[in-house]
C-alpha positions as CSV (number, residue, x, y, z in Angstrom):
1,X,2.2,29.8,112.5
2,X,-0.2,31.1,115.1
3,X,-1.1,28.7,118.0
4,X,-4.6,30.2,118.2
5,X,-7.4,28.0,117.0
6,X,-9.9,29.4,114.5
7,X,-13.1,30.6,116.4
8,X,-15.2,28.0,114.7
9,X,-12.9,25.2,116.0
10,X,-13.0,26.7,119.5
11,X,-16.8,26.8,119.5
12,X,-17.0,23.3,118.3
13,X,-14.6,22.1,120.9
14,X,-16.4,23.8,123.8
15,X,-19.9,22.8,122.8
16,X,-21.2,19.3,123.8
17,X,-21.8,16.7,121.2
18,X,-25.3,16.8,119.8
19,X,-27.6,14.0,120.8
20,X,-30.3,12.8,118.3
21,X,-32.7,12.1,121.2
22,X,-32.5,15.7,122.4
23,X,-34.6,17.1,119.5
24,X,-37.1,14.3,118.9
25,X,-40.7,15.3,119.4
26,X,-43.3,12.8,120.5
27,X,-46.6,14.6,120.2
28,X,-48.7,11.5,120.7
29,X,-47.2,10.7,124.1
30,X,-47.3,14.4,125.1
31,X,-51.0,14.7,124.3
32,X,-51.8,11.5,126.2
33,X,-49.9,12.8,129.2
34,X,-51.6,16.2,128.9
35,X,-55.1,14.6,129.2
36,X,-54.0,12.8,132.3
37,X,-52.5,16.0,133.8
38,X,-55.6,18.1,133.1
39,X,-57.8,15.4,134.8
40,X,-55.5,15.4,137.9
41,X,-53.2,18.3,138.5
42,X,-51.5,16.5,141.3
43,X,-50.2,13.9,138.8
44,X,-46.9,15.8,138.5
45,X,-45.2,12.9,136.7
46,X,-47.2,13.8,133.6
47,X,-45.4,17.1,133.5
48,X,-42.1,15.4,133.2
49,X,-43.5,13.0,130.5
50,X,-44.5,16.1,128.5
51,X,-41.2,17.8,129.0
52,X,-39.3,14.7,127.9
53,X,-41.5,14.4,124.8
54,X,-41.2,18.0,123.6
55,X,-38.5,20.0,125.4
56,X,-35.2,18.4,124.4
57,X,-34.1,20.9,121.8
58,X,-35.2,23.8,124.1
59,X,-33.0,22.5,126.9
60,X,-30.0,22.2,124.6
61,X,-30.6,25.8,123.4
62,X,-30.9,27.0,127.0
63,X,-27.5,25.5,127.8
64,X,-25.8,27.2,124.9
65,X,-27.5,30.4,125.8
66,X,-26.2,30.1,129.3
67,X,-22.6,29.9,128.0
68,X,-23.1,33.3,126.3
69,X,-24.1,35.1,129.5
70,X,-21.5,37.0,131.7
71,X,-21.5,34.4,134.5
72,X,-22.9,31.5,132.6
73,X,-19.5,30.1,131.7
74,X,-18.6,29.8,135.4
75,X,-22.0,28.3,136.3
76,X,-21.8,25.7,133.5
77,X,-18.2,24.9,134.4
78,X,-19.0,24.3,138.0
79,X,-22.2,22.4,137.0
80,X,-23.5,22.5,140.5
81,X,-26.5,20.3,141.3
82,X,-28.7,23.0,142.9
83,X,-31.1,20.5,144.4
84,X,-28.4,19.5,146.9
85,X,-28.5,23.0,148.4
86,X,-32.3,23.0,148.3
87,X,-32.3,19.8,150.4
88,X,-29.9,21.3,153.0
89,X,-32.1,22.4,155.9
90,X,-29.2,24.1,157.6
91,X,-28.5,26.2,154.5
92,X,-32.1,27.1,154.1
93,X,-32.4,28.1,157.7
94,X,-29.4,30.4,157.3
95,X,-31.1,32.5,154.6
96,X,-32.2,36.0,155.9
97,X,-35.8,36.9,156.6
98,X,-37.5,38.6,153.7
99,X,-35.2,37.0,151.2
100,X,-36.1,34.8,148.2
101,X,-34.8,31.8,150.1
102,X,-36.8,32.6,153.2
103,X,-40.0,32.7,151.1
104,X,-39.0,29.4,149.4
105,X,-38.3,27.9,152.8
106,X,-41.8,28.9,154.1
107,X,-43.4,27.7,150.8
108,X,-42.0,24.2,150.8
109,X,-42.6,23.6,154.5
110,X,-46.1,25.0,154.5
111,X,-47.0,23.0,151.4
112,X,-45.1,19.9,152.6
113,X,-43.2,19.5,149.4
114,X,-39.5,19.2,148.7
115,X,-36.8,19.3,146.0
116,X,-36.2,15.7,146.8
117,X,-39.8,14.8,146.1
118,X,-39.7,16.5,142.7
119,X,-36.5,14.7,141.8
120,X,-38.0,11.3,142.6
121,X,-41.1,12.1,140.5
122,X,-38.8,13.1,137.6
123,X,-37.0,9.8,137.8
124,X,-40.0,7.5,137.7
125,X,-40.3,7.1,134.0
126,X,-36.7,7.6,132.7
127,X,-34.2,7.4,135.6
128,X,-31.2,6.9,133.4
129,X,-31.7,10.0,131.2
130,X,-32.6,12.2,134.2
131,X,-29.3,11.7,135.9
132,X,-27.2,11.4,132.8
133,X,-23.8,13.1,133.0
134,X,-24.2,15.4,130.1
135,X,-24.5,19.2,130.0
136,X,-27.9,19.1,128.4
137,X,-29.2,16.7,131.1
138,X,-27.7,18.9,133.8
139,X,-29.6,21.9,132.2
140,X,-32.8,19.9,132.4
141,X,-32.2,19.2,136.1
142,X,-31.4,22.9,136.7
143,X,-34.7,23.8,135.1
144,X,-36.5,21.3,137.2
145,X,-34.9,22.4,140.4
146,X,-35.7,26.1,140.1
147,X,-39.4,25.5,139.4
148,X,-40.6,26.2,142.9
149,X,-38.3,29.2,143.1
150,X,-40.1,30.5,140.1
151,X,-43.3,30.1,142.1
152,X,-41.9,32.4,144.6
153,X,-40.5,35.0,142.2
154,X,-43.7,35.0,140.1
155,X,-46.1,35.0,143.0
156,X,-48.1,32.1,141.6
157,X,-49.3,29.6,144.1
158,X,-49.8,25.8,143.7
159,X,-53.5,25.9,142.9
160,X,-54.6,24.9,139.4
161,X,-54.7,28.4,138.0
162,X,-51.3,29.3,139.6
163,X,-49.7,26.3,138.0
164,X,-51.2,27.1,134.6
165,X,-50.0,30.7,134.9
166,X,-46.5,29.6,135.8
167,X,-46.4,27.1,132.9
168,X,-47.2,30.0,130.5
169,X,-44.5,32.1,132.3
170,X,-42.1,29.2,131.9
171,X,-42.8,28.8,128.2
172,X,-41.9,32.5,127.7
173,X,-38.7,31.9,129.6
174,X,-37.6,28.6,128.0
175,X,-39.3,28.3,124.7
176,X,-40.0,24.7,125.6
177,X,-42.9,23.2,123.6
178,X,-43.9,21.1,126.6
179,X,-44.7,24.2,128.6
180,X,-46.6,25.7,125.6
181,X,-48.7,22.5,125.3
182,X,-49.7,22.5,129.0
183,X,-50.5,26.2,128.9
184,X,-52.7,25.8,125.8
185,X,-54.5,22.8,127.4
186,X,-55.0,24.7,130.6
187,X,-56.3,27.8,128.8
188,X,-58.7,25.7,126.7
189,X,-60.2,24.1,129.8
190,X,-60.3,27.5,131.6
191,X,-62.3,29.0,128.8
192,X,-65.3,27.1,130.2
193,X,-65.2,29.1,133.5
194,X,-67.1,32.3,132.9
195,X,-67.0,33.8,136.4
196,X,-63.4,35.0,136.4
197,X,-60.8,36.0,133.8
198,X,-58.9,32.7,133.9
199,X,-57.6,32.8,130.4
200,X,-56.5,36.4,130.8
201,X,-54.5,35.4,133.9
202,X,-52.7,32.6,132.0
203,X,-52.0,35.0,129.1
204,X,-50.6,37.5,131.6
205,X,-48.4,34.8,132.9
206,X,-46.8,34.4,129.5
207,X,-46.4,38.2,129.1
208,X,-44.8,38.5,132.5
209,X,-42.3,35.7,131.7
210,X,-41.5,37.3,128.4
211,X,-40.8,40.7,130.0
212,X,-38.7,39.3,132.8
213,X,-34.9,38.8,132.5
214,X,-33.8,35.3,131.6
215,X,-34.1,33.4,134.9
216,X,-32.1,30.3,133.9
217,X,-29.0,32.5,133.7
218,X,-29.2,33.6,137.3
219,X,-26.8,32.6,140.0
220,X,-29.3,31.0,142.3
221,X,-27.2,30.6,145.3
222,X,-26.8,34.3,145.4
223,X,-30.3,35.0,144.4
224,X,-31.7,33.0,147.4
225,X,-30.1,35.5,149.8
226,X,-31.4,38.6,148.0
227,X,-34.5,40.4,149.3
228,X,-37.5,39.1,147.5
229,X,-39.0,42.4,146.3
230,X,-35.5,43.7,145.3
231,X,-35.0,40.5,143.2
232,X,-38.3,41.0,141.5
233,X,-37.5,44.5,140.6
234,X,-34.0,43.6,139.4
235,X,-35.4,40.8,137.2
236,X,-38.3,42.9,136.0
237,X,-41.0,40.5,137.3
238,X,-44.1,42.6,137.4
239,X,-47.1,41.9,139.7
240,X,-49.6,39.1,138.8
241,X,-52.5,41.5,138.9
242,X,-55.1,39.4,137.1
243,X,-54.3,36.2,139.1
244,X,-54.2,38.1,142.4
245,X,-57.7,39.5,141.7
246,X,-59.3,36.1,141.4
247,X,-60.3,34.7,144.8
248,X,-58.1,31.9,146.1
249,X,-61.1,29.5,146.4
250,X,-61.9,30.0,142.7
251,X,-58.4,29.2,141.4
252,X,-58.7,25.5,141.4
253,X,-62.2,25.4,139.9
254,X,-61.0,27.1,136.8
255,X,-59.3,23.9,135.6
256,X,-61.7,21.3,137.0
257,X,-63.3,18.7,134.7
258,X,-66.7,20.2,135.6
259,X,-65.8,23.8,134.8
């Protein structure tokens, strides 16, 4: 008798147990959080509320997709908490000039933000689930921790329009309904601004995210040492031409309540 397990049994053994909460959608809570976020883009906690309400199944699917990539098995097995590296100033300072990591280092220090701050915001409403020792929860933390690196790779800044474009980019990458809802809400509000092609910029964000390689499958420790422009070419991240053509001073006004 062969000692090899049938493939179906191997897959079942390797895949984490399903959690009912992971696929539950709470549209009412998500819509209430969206209204608060559109009224105050600095209320980052609402983003995590929306993600928790709508993105559970997408996070699970991303984890399973990671296992199917050439290096994903190793990454998933190691289950590194990438935020610990992002909070290590000595490691950040060691990254070479011109690299993805150097751009990230400049970004967080000039903007006075940190990976630790993002973690604390994510814990405010559901601290137990955020830090849960489960592969899907780890994948959610991984998605959270690379958000500002996606700012660097995509070229979108932290202004209102830049965040909206990155949200659309993130939806294309993750298929998370929470990202789709925020992008739709931002585009609906941006339609009121007639001076610049705000909606076109958000739509381009989606198309750029769809065209790019799957970023959640990357080895981020290695990526951070890679030259930024080289990384963008390798990952097929095209220039944000529509966003870049809109003056910086007009990018927040596109999503303001008065727009």
